[in-house]
N, C-alpha and C positions, 0 to 999 in steps of 0.2 A: 427496546427498539431496533435494537441488531439482534439481538440474536435470534428473530426468524429468520436471517442471512446465513446464517453461519452455523447453526446447529446443524447440518450435513459434514461439514469439516473432520477430515482425521486431526487428528495430533500432527503428524508432517503441512498438514494446510493451514492450519491452529497458527507454528508457526511461522507458515510461508506470508498468511494474514496481517500479525504484528510487524515485517517484514517489510512490507508495502504498505503499512500504512505509519511504518517508521521514515520510508520515503516521502509518505505524502503530508505527513502533516509537517517535515522537512523544508517541501519544496518551498520557492520564493518566486511569484512568475517576471517575469520583466516589467521597468518602467510603473507604471502606476497600476498596472491591474492586478485582481487581487484573484483567488483561487477560492472559486465555489463548488458549494457540491455537484453542477448541473457538469462540470469541467472534470471531475473526479469521475462521476459517471462515467463522459467519455470514452476520458484517459482509459482507465481499466476496461471499460468494453474494446476499446480498439486491440489491447495489446491482446487481450482476452482471444479475439479473434483471431486477431492474427497466430496464436498461436489453435488454433484450430482448425487455421488454414494450411498449416506449415504439416498437421499431424493428419491430415489429407494428402500430402504430396504435391501442394501446391502451394510458390513463396510470393506470396503478398503481404504488403502490408497493410494494412487500417490504419487511419486518421483519425485523428480524433476531430469535432468540429471547431473547437476556438482554437486560437493561438497558444493559451495558459493550458487547454486540456492536451496540446498538441507536444507539448516541452515535458512536460508531466509524464504522459506517455514514454518518452525516449528514457526520461529518471527510472519510471518503474523496468523498461529494457534494460536496461544496464545495472540493476541492482540485481535483476535475476541474472545475468548475463552473471556480476561480479561472483554472485552466490555460486552458480556452475563453474567458475574459475576458480576456485578455495576448493574445490574438489565434494562437494556438497550433489549428491545422488539425487537433482529433482528433476522431476519430467514436468514434459509441458505441459500435460493432461492437470496436473496436479495444480503447477500454477496456472492454468486457464479455469478451473473451479473457484479457486481462492480468487481470482480478478471479478467471474464473474456476481461470489456474494459480496466483495469492495465494491459492483456497480448495483447491485440490486438496494443495497443499503443509502448507497447515495444518492440512486431515483426516488425511493422511496420514504426519505426521512423529514420530508415536509415540514412545514412551518417554516423559519428563516432558509435567505437562501445559504447557512452554511450550518445547514442546522447539524449534517454528519459532521462534518469536519470539527464542530465544536464538542460534541460528545467523541468523536478520537482521541483528541486532545484532550481532555480530561481522564479519559480512559486511559493512555499513553503516561499521562502524567502520574498517577494514582499509584500504577506499575511499577514505573520507576522509586516511586518515592519508599513503595514498598522495598524495593531490590535495595534501598539507600540502607533501610533501615538492618536489613539481614545480612548487609557484606561486612568486613568485620576492621572495627576501625583504623583508619590508619596512625601511625606513630605522630608523637606530637611534638618532638626531641625535636631542637634542631642546631644542626653540628658547623661547627667554624668553615 
């Protein structure tokens, strides 16, 4: 289900994809609201549209339609700014292509309202478990 939306990404865009997905899965909406696939699609689409508009020389911030989507869009924008601030050379075009892939995946997940989010959470859990297995064991000696 995920492969058709990300098969055209470059290695750097795959890295951005997983960084953005980490932000999405860690996002907690305000109050009793819950994040659903359409919120993810709206947020990713809004940030991508903002980056694409800026590349044409026009400063305009596109907004997601839902309140959870707007908050998530701000977090995605902050994640991109944080990546750039720490010295990574990321072009807005790369980020926009990656966000469009996320948008397409979330829009076409089908099934339940959180099918895409559930898939990404499972994928990130598998990657985290694999990283833990490959990490060297930490010493268990306790010193006074």
